[in-house]
N, CA, C and O of each residue as an XYZ file, in Angstrom:
516
protein
N     -84.996    296.183     54.725
C     -85.788    295.453     54.079
C     -86.721    294.470     54.925
O     -86.267    293.863     55.895
N     -87.938    294.355     54.544
C     -88.861    293.712     55.664
C     -89.114    292.325     55.138
O     -89.961    292.202     54.252
N     -88.520    291.346     55.553
C     -88.655    290.135     55.142
C     -89.935    289.294     55.728
O     -90.181    288.127     55.421
N     -90.663    290.055     56.579
C     -91.549    289.667     57.159
C     -92.846    289.427     56.101
O     -93.764    288.653     56.374
N     -92.788    290.100     55.031
C     -93.740    290.168     53.844
C     -93.672    288.709     53.009
O     -94.566    288.345     52.244
N     -92.391    287.899     53.305
C     -92.371    286.760     52.745
C     -92.869    285.508     53.251
O     -93.027    284.462     52.623
N     -93.127    285.776     54.623
C     -93.486    284.676     55.652
C     -94.675    283.692     54.885
O     -94.637    282.466     54.981
N     -95.593    284.328     54.214
C     -96.762    283.588     53.638
C     -96.472    282.719     52.383
O     -97.295    281.875     52.027
N     -95.326    282.915     51.718
C     -94.919    282.523     50.488
C     -94.499    281.018     50.459
O     -93.737    280.594     51.328
N     -94.922    280.306     49.599
C     -94.463    278.850     49.242
C     -93.593    278.761     48.290
O     -93.899    279.201     47.182
N     -92.311    278.170     48.511
C     -91.267    278.201     47.449
C     -91.026    276.640     46.975
O     -91.180    275.636     47.670
N     -90.615    276.714     45.635
C     -89.987    275.513     45.228
C     -88.443    275.746     44.853
O     -88.085    276.465     43.920
N     -87.617    275.074     45.665
C     -86.204    275.269     45.615
C     -85.575    274.053     45.052
O     -85.671    272.950     45.590
N     -84.851    274.311     43.825
C     -84.397    273.132     42.909
C     -82.959    273.318     43.080
O     -82.450    274.403     42.800
N     -82.286    272.366     43.506
C     -80.581    272.404     43.567
C     -80.340    271.029     43.682
O     -80.946    270.231     44.397
N     -79.224    270.777     42.770
C     -78.623    269.530     42.687
C     -77.450    268.961     43.595
O     -77.113    267.784     43.720
N     -76.852    270.222     44.267
C     -75.734    269.834     45.060
C     -76.413    269.830     46.543
O     -76.910    270.798     47.118
N     -76.305    268.509     47.003
C     -77.104    268.096     48.191
C     -76.493    269.163     49.644
O     -77.254    269.604     50.506
N     -75.216    269.366     49.620
C     -75.083    270.248     50.679
C     -75.501    271.644     50.651
O     -75.869    272.185     51.693
N     -75.475    272.267     49.549
C     -76.022    273.518     49.290
C     -77.533    273.688     49.538
O     -78.099    274.636     50.082
N     -78.130    272.422     48.956
C     -79.616    272.365     48.981
C     -80.052    272.451     50.688
O     -80.825    273.267     51.190
N     -79.250    271.272     51.437
C     -79.465    271.292     52.623
C     -79.387    272.569     53.534
O     -80.319    272.984     54.223
N     -78.003    273.192     53.425
C     -77.865    274.357     54.200
C     -78.832    275.589     53.705
O     -79.345    276.382     54.495
N     -78.988    275.629     52.411
C     -79.832    276.939     52.067
C     -81.089    276.722     52.403
O     -81.682    277.697     52.867
N     -81.895    275.349     52.268
C     -83.245    275.201     52.628
C     -83.356    275.540     54.127
O     -84.370    276.141     54.481
N     -82.473    275.237     54.998
C     -82.685    275.712     56.391
C     -82.989    277.033     56.524
O     -83.880    277.403     57.289
N     -82.283    277.857     55.797
C     -82.244    279.295     55.738
C     -83.561    279.668     55.271
O     -84.270    280.463     55.889
N     -83.948    279.029     54.036
C     -85.338    279.627     53.587
C     -86.375    279.113     54.230
O     -87.402    279.753     54.004
N     -86.540    278.035     55.081
C     -87.500    277.368     56.024
C     -87.540    278.399     57.172
O     -88.491    278.277     57.945
N     -86.828    279.205     57.362
C     -86.902    280.092     58.701
C     -87.649    281.448     58.069
O     -88.070    282.287     58.864
N     -87.784    281.621     56.862
C     -88.376    282.810     56.276
C     -89.748    282.461     55.578
O     -90.777    283.076     55.857
N     -89.707    281.548     54.754
C     -90.986    281.080     54.070
C     -91.812    280.209     54.792
O     -91.399    279.438     55.659
N     -93.257    280.359     54.354
C     -94.246    279.504     54.966
C     -93.815    278.053     54.712
O     -93.702    277.319     55.694
N     -93.543    277.534     53.385
C     -93.301    276.295     53.157
C     -92.214    276.373     51.893
O     -92.247    277.189     50.972
N     -91.250    275.315     52.096
C     -89.988    275.402     51.088
C     -90.172    273.909     50.661
O     -89.965    272.998     51.463
N     -90.569    273.686     49.370
C     -90.516    272.248     48.808
C     -89.192    272.060     47.780
O     -88.882    272.827     46.868
N     -88.619    271.040     48.114
C     -87.323    270.941     47.516
C     -87.237    269.782     46.212
O     -87.985    268.805     46.247
N     -86.475    269.937     45.314
C     -86.249    268.975     44.367
C     -84.871    269.024     43.916
O     -84.301    270.114     43.880
N     -84.172    267.778     43.508
C     -82.767    267.743     43.280
C     -82.273    267.760     41.798
O     -81.101    267.534     41.494
N     -83.315    268.063     40.853
C     -82.825    268.246     39.385
C     -84.015    268.874     38.695
O     -85.109    269.019     39.240
N     -83.736    269.224     37.494
C     -84.849    269.787     36.811
C     -86.124    269.081     36.324
O     -87.148    269.697     36.028
N     -85.996    267.787     36.262
C     -87.016    266.893     35.910
C     -87.724    266.849     37.105
O     -88.922    267.129     37.081
N     -87.162    266.533     38.178
C     -87.964    266.447     39.501
C     -88.576    267.791     39.884
O     -89.707    267.802     40.371
N     -87.899    268.928     39.694
C     -88.337    269.993     39.893
C     -89.777    270.315     39.127
O     -90.736    270.789     39.737
N     -89.802    269.998     37.728
C     -90.870    270.281     37.047
C     -92.010    269.420     37.531
O     -93.113    269.930     37.728
N     -91.794    268.154     37.726
C     -92.800    267.136     38.348
C     -93.319    267.717     39.596
O     -94.545    267.699     39.703
N     -92.669    268.208     40.524
C     -92.767    268.456     41.790
C     -93.617    269.814     41.568
O     -94.546    270.031     42.346
N     -93.368    270.623     40.660
C     -94.221    271.840     40.316
C     -95.663    271.500     39.908
O     -96.695    272.026     40.324
N     -95.532    270.580     39.071
C     -97.038    270.228     38.455
C     -97.826    269.556     39.638
O     -99.047    269.686     39.728
N     -97.216    268.960     40.381
C     -97.908    268.157     41.470
C     -98.382    269.198     42.637
O     -99.333    268.934     43.373
N     -97.617    270.421     42.737
C     -97.952    271.404     43.837
C     -98.231    272.890     43.281
O     -98.096    273.923     43.937
N     -98.607    272.800     42.077
C     -98.532    274.297     41.523
C     -99.676    275.152     42.093
O     -99.634    276.348     41.803
N    -100.574    274.770     42.770
C    -101.819    275.679     43.300
C    -101.075    276.308     44.509
O    -101.387    277.450     44.844
N    -100.230    275.717     45.101
C     -99.673    276.342     46.244
C     -98.304    276.860     45.977
O     -97.906    277.607     46.871
N     -97.517    276.682     45.046
C     -96.254    277.575     44.770
C     -96.344    278.919     44.326
O     -97.084    279.262     43.405
N     -95.655    279.638     44.919
C     -95.709    281.220     44.753
C     -94.453    281.522     43.859
O     -94.567    282.336     42.942
N     -93.307    280.915     44.088
C     -92.101    281.250     43.485
C     -91.178    279.967     43.350
O     -91.206    279.033     44.152
N     -90.342    280.039     42.218
C     -89.527    279.039     41.954
C     -87.979    279.649     42.100
O     -87.610    280.611     41.426
N     -87.250    279.072     42.918
C     -85.671    279.345     42.975
C     -85.022    277.968     42.479
O     -85.304    276.888     42.998
N     -84.084    278.128     41.374
C     -83.491    277.028     40.943
C     -81.888    277.213     40.587
O     -81.438    278.334     40.346
N     -81.245    276.293     40.576
C     -80.102    276.300     39.987
C     -79.949    276.285     38.495
O     -80.962    275.960     37.876
N     -78.870    276.577     37.798
C     -79.034    276.400     36.323
C     -78.539    275.097     35.839
O     -79.265    274.360     35.171
N     -77.282    274.779     36.165
C     -76.725    273.504     35.705
C     -77.024    272.522     36.848
O     -76.686    272.626     38.027
N     -77.757    271.508     36.228
C     -78.456    270.484     36.801
C     -78.386    269.206     35.918
O     -78.408    269.378     34.699
N     -78.301    267.898     36.425
C     -78.478    266.878     35.623
C     -79.950    266.612     35.005
O     -80.857    267.317     35.449
N     -80.189    265.865     34.237
C     -81.566    265.525     33.441
C     -82.014    266.787     33.056
O     -82.098    266.711     31.830
N     -82.343    267.881     33.399
C     -82.899    269.244     32.764
C     -82.343    270.309     33.521
O     -82.480    270.365     34.744
N     -81.634    271.281     32.766
C     -81.232    272.387     33.615
C     -82.386    273.246     34.155
O     -83.579    272.985     34.005
N     -81.860    274.337     34.822
C     -82.879    275.110     35.396
C     -83.770    276.067     34.467
O     -84.960    276.351     34.604
N     -82.918    276.460     33.544
C     -83.511    277.276     32.373
C     -84.654    276.741     31.732
O     -85.736    277.317     31.615
N     -84.308    275.411     31.250
C     -85.317    274.536     30.649
C     -86.543    274.308     31.536
O     -87.682    274.515     31.116
N     -86.285    273.881     32.756
C     -87.292    273.526     33.677
C     -88.367    274.933     33.965
O     -89.587    274.940     34.128
N     -87.459    275.988     33.953
C     -88.459    277.344     34.273
C     -89.185    277.706     33.043
O     -90.288    278.234     33.178
N     -88.698    277.485     31.811
C     -89.397    277.523     30.695
C     -90.716    276.718     30.395
O     -91.745    277.061     29.813
N     -90.299    275.392     31.057
C     -91.726    274.500     31.047
C     -92.572    274.836     32.000
O     -93.782    274.783     31.781
N     -92.069    275.241     33.219
C     -92.937    275.998     34.347
C     -93.850    277.185     33.767
O     -95.061    277.280     33.961
N     -93.163    277.958     33.117
C     -93.726    279.270     32.560
C     -94.848    278.950     31.452
O     -95.803    279.706     31.270
N     -94.644    277.741     30.717
C     -95.693    277.384     29.833
C     -97.047    276.993     30.539
O     -98.164    277.308     30.129
N     -96.772    276.269     31.644
C     -97.929    276.037     32.384
C     -98.395    277.237     33.201
O     -99.605    277.457     33.245
N     -97.601    277.983     33.812
C     -98.107    279.334     34.419
C     -97.271    280.484     34.137
O     -96.343    280.723     34.910
N     -97.474    281.217     33.146
C     -96.643    282.334     32.490
C     -96.451    283.269     33.556
O     -95.531    284.052     33.320
N     -96.977    283.423     34.561
C     -96.767    284.377     35.567
C     -95.942    283.771     36.852
O     -95.741    284.397     37.893
N     -95.571    282.640     36.620
C     -94.808    281.992     37.718
C     -93.359    282.763     37.772
O     -92.602    282.695     36.803
N     -92.988    283.547     39.030
C     -91.729    284.049     38.979
C     -90.638    282.909     39.151
O     -90.835    281.974     39.927
N     -89.625    283.009     38.491
C     -88.376    282.149     38.518
C     -87.234    283.028     38.818
O     -87.138    284.076     38.181
N     -86.430    282.755     39.638
C     -85.202    283.116     39.989
C     -84.077    282.031     39.948
O     -84.126    280.991     40.605
N     -82.968    282.412     39.032
C     -81.930    281.328     38.858
C     -80.601    281.633     39.565
O     -80.043    282.726     39.468
N     -80.144    280.636     40.257
C     -78.923    280.867     40.928
C     -77.758    279.902     40.009
O     -77.984    278.929     39.289
N     -76.524    280.536     40.318
C     -75.422    279.747     39.414
C     -74.054    280.478     39.938
O     -73.882    281.630     40.336
N     -73.190    279.434     39.796
C     -71.694    279.747     40.029
C     -71.186    280.215     38.662
O     -70.045    280.677     38.621
N     -71.770    280.159     37.755
C     -71.255    280.455     36.223
C     -71.873    281.803     35.670
O     -73.061    282.038     35.892
N     -71.134    282.647     34.993
C     -71.521    283.844     34.580
C     -71.463    283.961     33.004
O     -71.242    285.008     32.396
N     -71.703    282.684     32.421
C     -71.558    282.558     31.050
C     -72.809    283.564     30.292
O     -73.969    283.610     30.700
N     -72.390    284.167     29.370
C     -73.354    285.015     28.589
C     -74.343    284.262     27.991
O     -75.430    284.828     27.873
N     -74.239    283.009     27.541
C     -75.306    282.225     26.780
C     -76.411    282.032     27.972
O     -77.606    282.226     27.747
N     -75.990    281.690     29.079
C     -77.180    281.600     30.102
C     -78.195    282.953     30.366
O     -79.385    282.942     30.683
N     -77.450    283.917     30.164
C     -78.156    285.262     30.313
C     -79.098    285.359     29.194
O     -80.217    285.803     29.449
N     -78.788    284.977     27.868
C     -79.521    284.925     26.967
C     -80.744    284.099     26.867
O     -81.845    284.421     26.422
N     -80.315    282.890     27.402
C     -81.579    281.747     27.559
C     -82.387    282.136     28.497
O     -83.603    281.970     28.407
N     -81.800    282.714     29.532
C     -82.849    283.054     30.783
C     -83.812    284.206     30.444
O     -85.000    284.171     30.764
N     -83.224    285.264     29.758
C     -84.102    286.189     29.148
C     -85.095    285.754     28.363
O     -86.203    286.277     28.483
N     -84.902    284.826     27.516
C     -85.857    284.306     26.487
C     -86.979    283.609     27.081
O     -88.066    283.598     26.504
N     -86.769    282.930     28.375
C     -87.622    282.195     29.109
C     -88.592    283.097     29.961
O     -89.708    282.746     30.344
N     -87.916    284.472     30.228
C     -88.620    285.386     31.155
C     -88.271    285.255     32.566
O     -89.150    285.408     33.413
N     -87.024    284.974     32.908
C     -86.500    284.854     34.375
C     -86.514    286.168     34.895
O     -86.058    287.142     34.297
N     -87.008    286.187     35.949
C     -87.049    287.381     36.864
C     -85.868    287.959     37.368
O     -85.753    289.183     37.427
N     -84.823    287.055     37.803
C     -83.571    287.601     38.265
C     -82.644    286.179     38.164
O     -83.045    285.016     38.197
N     -81.387    286.648     38.043
C     -80.283    285.849     37.918
C     -79.265    286.157     39.039
O     -78.617    287.197     38.925
N     -79.064    285.384     40.077
C     -78.176    285.440     41.238
C     -77.144    284.689     41.286
O     -77.326    283.475     41.196
N     -75.795    285.209     41.439
C     -74.546    284.434     41.349
C     -74.507    283.644     42.754
O     -75.115    284.037     43.750
N     -73.812    282.623     42.713
C     -73.353    281.751     43.836
C     -71.887    282.440     44.323
O     -71.201    283.080     43.526
N     -71.547    282.258     45.539
C     -72.232    281.625     46.842
C     -73.390    282.860     47.014
O     -73.135    284.063     46.956
N     -74.687    282.270     47.233
C     -75.681    282.994     47.405
C     -75.875    284.104     48.718
O     -75.744    283.748     49.889
N     -76.153    285.264     48.375
C     -76.357    286.168     49.493
C     -77.685    286.262     49.721
O     -78.477    286.622     48.850
N     -78.078    285.886     51.124
C     -79.554    285.908     51.372
C     -80.293    287.157     51.307
O     -81.498    287.209     51.059
N     -79.522    288.203     51.544
C     -80.063    289.529     51.633
C     -80.355    289.876     50.083
O     -81.379    290.462     49.731
N     -79.536    289.531     49.365
C     -79.764    289.838     47.596
C     -80.881    289.011     47.353
O     -81.864    289.454     46.759
N     -80.802    287.601     47.847
C     -82.109    286.968     47.298
C     -83.465    287.519     47.777
O     -84.462    287.660     47.068
N     -83.349    287.823     49.139
C     -84.749    288.239     49.714
C     -84.939    289.736     49.048
O     -86.121    290.030     48.876
N     -84.136    290.567     48.710
C     -84.409    291.786     48.029
C     -85.088    291.626     46.647
O     -85.935    292.389     46.182
N     -84.560    290.463     46.037
C     -85.009    290.165     44.768
C     -86.415    289.651     44.650
O     -87.197    289.876     43.727
N     -86.634    288.859     45.822
C     -87.996    288.470     45.918
C     -89.017    289.488     46.138
O     -90.090    289.475     45.535
N     -88.628    290.533     47.157
C     -89.419    291.622     47.447
C     -89.763    292.394     46.214
O     -90.919    292.753     45.987
N     -88.621    292.682     45.311
C     -88.726    293.524     44.188
C     -89.859    292.885     43.150
O     -90.521    293.629     42.427
N     -90.019    291.460     43.141
C     -90.986    290.891     42.296
C     -92.533    291.432     42.791
O     -93.436    291.809     42.045
N     -92.549    291.365     44.024
C     -93.773    292.022     44.407
C     -94.833    290.935     44.503
O     -95.976    291.161     44.106
N     -94.480    289.752     45.025
C     -95.601    288.673     45.210
C     -96.425    289.055     46.531
O     -95.932    289.279     47.637
N     -97.659    289.082     46.217
C     -98.573    289.284     47.538
C     -99.347    288.045     47.839
O     -99.834    287.351     46.946
N     -99.448    287.793     49.039
C    -100.303    286.767     49.395
C    -100.757    286.942     50.833
O    -101.526    286.126     51.341
């Protein structure tokens, strides 16, 4: 896997668990050009709107306060139908898979996050920059 291809990408990472956000952001910042973070779906949507010209990919948790990751991704994709969104969750409930599919989510990754699986998923999306 050639993660050098990911270096030029700008990521919006939305996660409500502060410990997970802090530790995983450090990993993401070693690989990606820029990592913008938000701590819930509403904040993530507003952050996307304010920075959409530079964001190449959204990585978000599903279960969050104020707005969940699926609803946030749906709102983002109304603004930019081609914006790739990857969902992360500790839950494997079928209803989430159905909702994620309806919104057009690219990938659904179980926690604890495996960085290689995440990077492979991003490479498969084929974002070029």
